Backbone as CSV, one residue per row, in Angstrom:
resi,resn,N_x,N_y,N_z,CA_x,CA_y,CA_z,C_x,C_y,C_z
1,UNK,-6.180,2.206,19.675,-5.110,3.091,20.080,-3.803,2.617,19.469
2,UNK,-3.118,3.503,18.791,-1.776,3.189,18.319,-0.796,3.747,19.334
3,UNK,0.430,3.305,19.265,1.375,3.785,20.261,2.581,4.507,19.658
4,UNK,3.251,3.889,18.729,4.502,4.482,18.246,4.312,5.567,17.194
5,UNK,3.254,5.533,16.440,3.084,6.516,15.370,2.200,7.700,15.746
6,UNK,1.537,7.645,16.889,0.658,8.736,17.303,1.302,10.107,17.183
7,UNK,2.538,10.278,17.629,3.115,11.620,17.595,3.372,12.188,16.197
8,UNK,3.454,11.327,15.171,3.864,11.860,13.859,2.756,11.808,12.792
9,UNK,1.703,11.069,13.038,0.635,10.973,12.030,-0.623,11.649,12.520
10,UNK,-1.374,12.259,11.592,-2.612,12.943,11.995,-3.669,11.944,12.498
11,UNK,-4.498,12.412,13.398,-5.529,11.565,14.000,-6.444,10.904,12.963
12,UNK,-6.809,11.649,11.906,-7.727,11.076,10.929,-7.113,9.883,10.195
13,UNK,-5.804,9.900,10.000,-5.122,8.783,9.354,-5.097,7.564,10.279
14,UNK,-4.855,7.802,11.541,-4.845,6.717,12.508,-6.260,6.105,12.643
15,UNK,-7.275,6.971,12.680,-8.658,6.490,12.763,-9.018,5.675,11.538
16,UNK,-8.552,6.096,10.372,-8.832,5.337,9.143,-8.183,3.960,9.193
17,UNK,-6.959,3.880,9.708,-6.284,2.585,9.853,-7.091,1.669,10.770
18,UNK,-7.616,2.229,11.847,-8.474,1.447,12.757,-9.704,0.925,12.000
19,UNK,-10.366,1.765,11.214,-11.557,1.346,10.465,-11.212,0.203,9.500
20,UNK,-10.095,0.355,8.788,-9.697,-0.664,7.820,-9.443,-1.994,8.544
21,UNK,-8.719,-1.949,9.626,-8.429,-3.178,10.365,-9.678,-3.770,10.988
22,UNK,-10.600,-2.938,11.456,-11.853,-3.440,11.991,-12.667,-4.142,10.907
23,UNK,-12.689,-3.559,9.709,-13.397,-4.209,8.589,-12.757,-5.538,8.227
24,UNK,-11.428,-5.570,8.171,-10.731,-6.815,7.864,-11.045,-7.864,8.940
25,UNK,-11.054,-7.450,10.185,-11.374,-8.358,11.287,-12.790,-8.905,11.144
26,UNK,-13.745,-8.011,10.878,-15.147,-8.442,10.732,-15.318,-9.422,9.583
27,UNK,-14.554,-9.244,8.522,-14.684,-10.096,7.329,-13.759,-11.315,7.397
28,UNK,-12.980,-11.387,8.472,-12.053,-12.505,8.700,-11.051,-12.668,7.545
29,UNK,-10.481,-11.534,7.130,-9.456,-11.524,6.095,-8.246,-10.776,6.606
30,UNK,-7.121,-10.968,5.912,-5.913,-10.220,6.274,-5.443,-9.376,5.090
31,UNK,-4.580,-8.449,5.374,-4.079,-7.465,4.414,-2.579,-7.594,4.267
32,UNK,-2.079,-7.215,3.094,-0.658,-7.192,2.791,-0.326,-5.876,2.099
33,UNK,0.903,-5.394,2.311,1.342,-4.165,1.642,2.644,-4.423,0.887
34,UNK,2.797,-3.709,-0.218,4.052,-3.666,-0.978,4.360,-2.181,-1.158
35,UNK,5.416,-1.721,-0.511,5.672,-0.290,-0.476,7.045,0.069,-1.032
36,UNK,7.085,1.185,-1.702,8.336,1.737,-2.162,8.552,3.096,-1.508
37,UNK,7.934,4.147,-2.009,8.241,5.509,-1.510,7.814,5.730,-0.078
38,UNK,6.912,4.915,0.460,6.514,5.055,1.859,7.385,4.229,2.793
39,UNK,8.274,3.423,2.235,9.307,2.745,3.007,8.809,1.894,4.181
40,UNK,7.616,1.339,4.090,7.098,0.487,5.159,6.229,1.224,6.169
41,UNK,5.985,2.505,5.926,5.194,3.287,6.882,3.757,2.763,6.965
42,UNK,3.180,2.318,5.861,1.826,1.767,5.907,1.789,0.485,6.747
43,UNK,2.766,-0.389,6.532,2.834,-1.612,7.346,3.004,-1.260,8.805
44,UNK,3.837,-0.289,9.104,4.020,0.136,10.500,2.733,0.644,11.081
45,UNK,1.999,1.426,10.327,0.714,1.949,10.816,-0.279,0.823,11.097
46,UNK,-0.352,-0.145,10.193,-1.291,-1.255,10.346,-0.894,-2.200,11.473
47,UNK,0.372,-2.256,11.815,0.803,-3.124,12.908,0.871,-2.397,14.223
48,UNK,0.562,-1.135,14.220,0.610,-0.315,15.433,-0.715,-0.316,16.192
49,UNK,-1.738,-0.946,15.624,-3.067,-0.954,16.246,-3.208,-2.205,17.102
50,UNK,-3.343,-1.999,18.374,-3.478,-3.124,19.304,-4.758,-3.916,19.050
51,UNK,-4.631,-5.233,19.149,-5.791,-6.085,19.032,-6.212,-6.425,17.621
52,UNK,-5.457,-5.974,16.635,-5.841,-6.249,15.248,-4.674,-6.826,14.438
53,UNK,-3.643,-7.319,15.108,-2.484,-7.875,14.418,-2.829,-9.021,13.486
54,UNK,-3.869,-9.772,13.810,-4.283,-10.895,12.967,-4.831,-10.442,11.617
55,UNK,-5.185,-9.190,11.491,-5.755,-8.674,10.233,-4.680,-8.189,9.264
56,UNK,-3.425,-8.282,9.681,-2.322,-7.884,8.804,-1.374,-9.058,8.648
57,UNK,-1.131,-9.477,7.405,-0.280,-10.640,7.160,1.189,-10.249,7.017
58,UNK,1.475,-9.310,6.136,2.881,-8.945,5.916,2.991,-7.642,5.129
59,UNK,4.172,-7.035,5.286,4.527,-5.854,4.520,5.848,-6.111,3.818
60,UNK,5.894,-5.743,2.548,7.101,-5.953,1.738,7.574,-4.581,1.279
61,UNK,8.781,-4.205,1.693,9.340,-2.913,1.278,10.279,-3.190,0.117
62,UNK,9.946,-2.607,-1.022,10.728,-2.824,-2.250,11.125,-1.461,-2.813
63,UNK,12.080,-0.860,-2.143,12.489,0.487,-2.508,13.283,0.500,-3.817
64,UNK,14.106,-0.514,-4.040,14.940,-0.544,-5.244,14.293,-1.395,-6.333
65,UNK,14.780,-1.230,-7.536,14.305,-2.042,-8.668,14.622,-3.503,-8.393
66,UNK,15.842,-3.780,-7.882,16.185,-5.177,-7.573,15.189,-5.793,-6.610
67,UNK,14.821,-5.061,-5.579,13.870,-5.579,-4.582,12.508,-5.862,-5.231
68,UNK,12.049,-4.955,-6.092,10.775,-5.184,-6.763,10.821,-6.469,-7.583
69,UNK,11.911,-6.678,-8.294,12.049,-7.875,-9.147,12.232,-9.121,-8.289
70,UNK,13.099,-9.074,-7.305,13.414,-10.246,-6.492,12.273,-10.661,-5.591
71,UNK,11.664,-9.710,-4.912,10.675,-10.031,-3.885,9.249,-10.132,-4.413
72,UNK,8.953,-9.465,-5.538,7.594,-9.456,-6.048,7.479,-10.111,-7.424
73,UNK,8.584,-10.688,-7.892,8.615,-11.385,-9.154,8.171,-10.514,-10.335
74,UNK,8.639,-9.279,-10.342,8.358,-8.371,-11.446,9.478,-8.493,-12.470
75,UNK,9.102,-8.582,-13.703,10.084,-8.732,-14.782,10.891,-7.432,-14.920
76,UNK,12.217,-7.570,-14.888,13.107,-6.407,-14.984,12.876,-5.633,-16.271
77,UNK,12.601,-6.304,-17.373,12.334,-5.611,-18.622,11.111,-4.715,-18.509
78,UNK,10.111,-5.165,-17.759,8.904,-4.360,-17.558,9.237,-3.090,-16.776
79,UNK,10.038,-3.217,-15.740,10.437,-2.062,-14.955,11.230,-1.096,-15.820
80,UNK,12.152,-1.626,-16.617,12.983,-0.765,-17.448,12.167,-0.069,-18.536
81,UNK,11.163,-0.762,-19.086,10.375,-0.150,-20.153,9.295,0.820,-19.617
82,UNK,8.722,0.511,-18.475,7.635,1.347,-17.927,8.128,2.378,-16.922
83,UNK,9.203,2.022,-16.225,9.671,2.852,-15.121,9.108,2.296,-13.818
84,UNK,9.893,2.417,-12.761,9.486,1.867,-11.461,8.257,2.590,-10.879
85,UNK,8.065,3.840,-11.299,6.909,4.605,-10.856,5.949,4.704,-12.034
86,UNK,5.055,3.716,-12.116,4.127,3.644,-13.247,2.931,2.765,-12.897
87,UNK,1.902,2.876,-13.691,0.701,2.059,-13.507,1.029,0.564,-13.573
88,UNK,1.710,0.112,-14.621,1.989,-1.345,-14.718,2.782,-1.877,-13.524
89,UNK,3.714,-1.102,-13.019,4.540,-1.591,-11.891,3.724,-1.580,-10.594
90,UNK,2.906,-0.582,-10.394,2.039,-0.575,-9.203,1.123,-1.791,-9.187
91,UNK,0.569,-2.110,-10.339,-0.311,-3.281,-10.453,0.489,-4.562,-10.240
92,UNK,1.661,-4.653,-10.848,2.503,-5.839,-10.696,2.945,-5.996,-9.241
93,UNK,3.236,-4.900,-8.570,3.626,-4.973,-7.165,2.489,-5.525,-6.314
94,UNK,1.267,-5.031,-6.539,0.112,-5.513,-5.768,-0.141,-6.986,-6.046
95,UNK,-0.083,-7.357,-7.320,-0.282,-8.769,-7.680,0.794,-9.655,-7.058
96,UNK,2.054,-9.233,-7.143,3.146,-9.990,-6.578,3.005,-10.144,-5.064
97,UNK,2.620,-9.096,-4.379,2.438,-9.142,-2.934,1.303,-10.086,-2.559
98,UNK,0.217,-10.022,-3.314,-0.915,-10.915,-3.047,-0.503,-12.373,-3.241
99,UNK,0.249,-12.632,-4.317,0.690,-14.000,-4.611,1.636,-14.545,-3.551
100,UNK,2.306,-13.675,-2.831,3.280,-14.103,-1.825,2.730,-14.002,-0.407
101,UNK,1.436,-13.935,-0.302,0.814,-13.812,1.008,-0.392,-14.732,1.119
102,UNK,-0.984,-14.696,2.277,-2.228,-15.424,2.526,-3.394,-14.445,2.638
103,UNK,-3.182,-13.247,2.170,-4.166,-12.170,2.333,-5.232,-12.178,1.277
104,UNK,-6.302,-11.494,1.587,-7.399,-11.278,0.635,-7.164,-10.037,-0.189
105,UNK,-6.397,-9.097,0.365,-6.172,-7.815,-0.301,-4.700,-7.424,-0.128
106,UNK,-4.099,-6.963,-1.231,-2.731,-6.406,-1.162,-2.749,-5.043,-1.847
107,UNK,-2.130,-4.075,-1.233,-2.051,-2.745,-1.804,-0.581,-2.414,-2.023
108,UNK,-0.305,-1.691,-3.127,1.070,-1.288,-3.418,1.127,0.229,-3.584
109,UNK,2.322,0.752,-3.285,2.578,2.186,-3.380,3.966,2.356,-4.013
110,UNK,4.023,3.115,-5.123,5.305,3.437,-5.735,5.214,4.869,-6.269
111,UNK,6.194,5.683,-5.922,6.113,7.066,-6.350,7.375,7.844,-6.071
112,UNK,7.261,9.136,-6.326,8.342,10.099,-6.070,7.915,10.997,-4.922
113,UNK,8.425,10.719,-3.742,8.075,11.543,-2.585,8.786,12.900,-2.643
114,UNK,9.925,12.953,-3.313,10.589,14.233,-3.484,12.028,14.150,-2.977
115,UNK,12.820,15.057,-3.398,12.510,16.074,-4.391,12.413,15.489,-5.793
116,UNK,11.791,16.222,-6.672,11.638,15.760,-8.043,12.927,15.944,-8.839
117,UNK,12.892,15.519,-10.066,14.058,15.618,-10.948,13.589,15.709,-12.381
118,UNK,14.533,15.514,-13.304,14.191,15.608,-14.714,13.076,14.651,-15.118
119,UNK,13.176,13.411,-14.686,12.168,12.405,-15.043,11.340,11.980,-13.839
120,UNK,11.351,12.771,-12.793,10.661,12.398,-11.559,9.790,13.553,-11.093
121,UNK,8.493,13.423,-11.308,7.540,14.439,-10.879,7.298,14.293,-9.372
122,UNK,7.780,15.252,-8.618,7.577,15.200,-7.174,6.095,15.114,-6.852
123,UNK,5.759,14.135,-6.012,4.371,13.945,-5.614,3.574,12.993,-6.493
124,UNK,4.169,12.456,-7.575,3.476,11.477,-8.418,3.552,10.133,-7.716
125,UNK,2.411,9.511,-7.451,2.372,8.220,-6.788,1.343,7.340,-7.481
126,UNK,1.741,6.094,-7.752,0.848,5.095,-8.323,0.535,4.073,-7.252
127,UNK,-0.701,3.611,-7.234,-1.191,2.639,-6.278,-1.823,1.471,-7.017
128,UNK,-1.615,0.290,-6.490,-2.297,-0.891,-6.993,-3.000,-1.566,-5.843
129,UNK,-4.107,-2.206,-6.137,-4.840,-2.947,-5.127,-5.330,-4.242,-5.774
130,UNK,-4.783,-5.351,-5.294,-5.155,-6.669,-5.833,-5.983,-7.414,-4.789
131,UNK,-7.028,-8.075,-5.287,-7.940,-8.811,-4.430,-7.962,-10.268,-4.860
132,UNK,-8.080,-11.176,-3.876,-8.054,-12.612,-4.160,-9.058,-13.039,-5.228
133,UNK,-10.163,-12.318,-5.389,-11.151,-12.690,-6.393,-10.703,-12.355,-7.800
134,UNK,-9.520,-11.738,-7.932,-8.990,-11.425,-9.251,-9.041,-9.953,-9.637
135,UNK,-9.792,-9.166,-8.894,-9.867,-7.742,-9.209,-8.539,-7.062,-8.903
136,UNK,-8.142,-6.163,-9.795,-6.959,-5.331,-9.584,-7.314,-3.895,-9.976
137,UNK,-7.050,-2.987,-9.043,-7.381,-1.583,-9.277,-6.136,-0.733,-9.208
138,UNK,-6.195,0.391,-9.883,-5.047,1.315,-9.919,-5.562,2.728,-9.660
139,UNK,-4.728,3.493,-8.985,-4.973,4.936,-8.820,-3.654,5.659,-9.048
140,UNK,-3.773,6.811,-9.645,-2.621,7.691,-9.869,-2.939,9.015,-9.201
141,UNK,-2.034,9.474,-8.379,-2.241,10.744,-7.684,-1.067,11.671,-7.960
142,UNK,-1.365,12.947,-8.077,-0.360,13.998,-8.255,-0.475,14.930,-7.042
143,UNK,0.245,14.613,-5.996,0.141,15.377,-4.749,0.906,16.692,-4.814
144,UNK,1.826,16.821,-5.747,2.591,18.047,-5.888,3.777,18.102,-4.944
145,UNK,4.424,19.243,-4.926,5.633,19.445,-4.135,5.254,19.806,-2.698
146,UNK,4.730,18.820,-1.973,4.322,19.040,-0.587,5.326,18.451,0.407
147,UNK,6.492,18.086,-0.100,7.540,17.528,0.752,7.398,16.033,0.929
148,UNK,8.505,15.386,1.259,8.529,13.936,1.410,7.502,13.462,2.455
149,UNK,7.467,14.126,3.570,6.553,13.751,4.631,5.097,13.909,4.184
150,UNK,4.812,15.016,3.516,3.455,15.275,3.034,2.995,14.256,1.997
151,UNK,3.898,13.917,1.077,3.568,12.910,0.050,3.325,11.559,0.693
152,UNK,4.172,11.195,1.632,4.034,9.899,2.272,2.720,9.798,3.056
153,UNK,2.370,10.844,3.788,1.111,10.832,4.526,-0.079,10.782,3.580
154,UNK,-0.041,11.546,2.512,-1.119,11.527,1.535,-1.226,10.148,0.892
155,UNK,-0.106,9.520,0.639,-0.112,8.169,0.042,-0.732,7.152,0.990
156,UNK,-0.438,7.265,2.266,-1.048,6.367,3.242,-2.556,6.471,3.206
157,UNK,-3.064,7.695,3.112,-4.495,7.918,3.090,-5.134,7.254,1.868
158,UNK,-4.533,7.400,0.712,-5.057,6.787,-0.507,-5.045,5.263,-0.402
159,UNK,-3.926,4.722,0.060,-3.811,3.263,0.192,-4.867,2.713,1.152
160,UNK,-5.057,3.375,2.272,-6.090,2.944,3.222,-7.460,3.055,2.605
161,UNK,-7.703,4.089,1.833,-8.982,4.253,1.139,-9.228,3.090,0.167
162,UNK,-8.211,2.702,-0.566,-8.364,1.604,-1.533,-8.687,0.308,-0.786
163,UNK,-7.994,0.033,0.305,-8.276,-1.178,1.076,-9.678,-1.131,1.670
164,UNK,-10.065,0.010,2.187,-11.377,0.166,2.790,-12.480,-0.081,1.760
165,UNK,-12.301,0.471,0.566,-13.310,0.266,-0.485,-13.465,-1.206,-0.847
166,UNK,-12.349,-1.911,-0.938,-12.418,-3.349,-1.253,-13.046,-4.144,-0.109
167,UNK,-12.716,-3.780,1.095,-13.299,-4.477,2.251,-14.800,-4.255,2.333
168,UNK,-15.253,-3.059,2.003,-16.688,-2.770,2.030,-17.450,-3.573,0.974
169,UNK,-16.772,-3.965,-0.095,-17.403,-4.779,-1.136,-17.575,-6.225,-0.717
170,UNK,-16.765,-6.645,0.256,-16.778,-8.051,0.674,-17.947,-8.321,1.637
171,UNK,-18.411,-9.545,1.565,-19.398,-9.982,2.550,-18.674,-10.223,3.869
172,UNK,-19.363,-9.903,4.957,-18.783,-10.227,6.262,-18.643,-11.720,6.362
173,UNK,-17.561,-12.151,6.991,-17.336,-13.571,7.185,-16.607,-14.264,6.050
174,UNK,-16.056,-13.472,5.100,-15.282,-14.097,4.008,-14.085,-14.816,4.595
175,UNK,-13.517,-15.731,3.856,-12.383,-16.533,4.361,-11.084,-15.796,4.153
176,UNK,-10.153,-16.016,5.093,-8.809,-15.432,5.029,-8.136,-15.940,3.803
């Protein structure tokens, strides 16, 4: 049961967060998030589940380029050449978050929740998922102009899916 986010998030999203945290608990690992366009909403969702706080290590909100560089050790030249919303930056965010945590899995989210602009496709979101074993995965989604709230909710679902897939690959009882 979650308490603070129940009124604003759909039941299926909350149920998925429970599944992810249950899997992390069963495998004795913790999770970390690095978020930009979701502004910490994924971390809030994962910390809203009673009895599973030990399965979440930390959330890092890096909304600005400075925050991405300072907190996740991303090279500023890389951000300037690729753009903050890109495959390389999503991967670098996940890797940086994993390196700054004690977690087995770190997921990152960077995108344009909206409105769009000349160089900003509304609904474009890049995700990275880094695992302690060295695997790093990327997903790119084009959610379209479904509004900031819609993009953020859709992004949460994808990030939870990426974590769930990695957790399912792990043997139960893996080390934190």
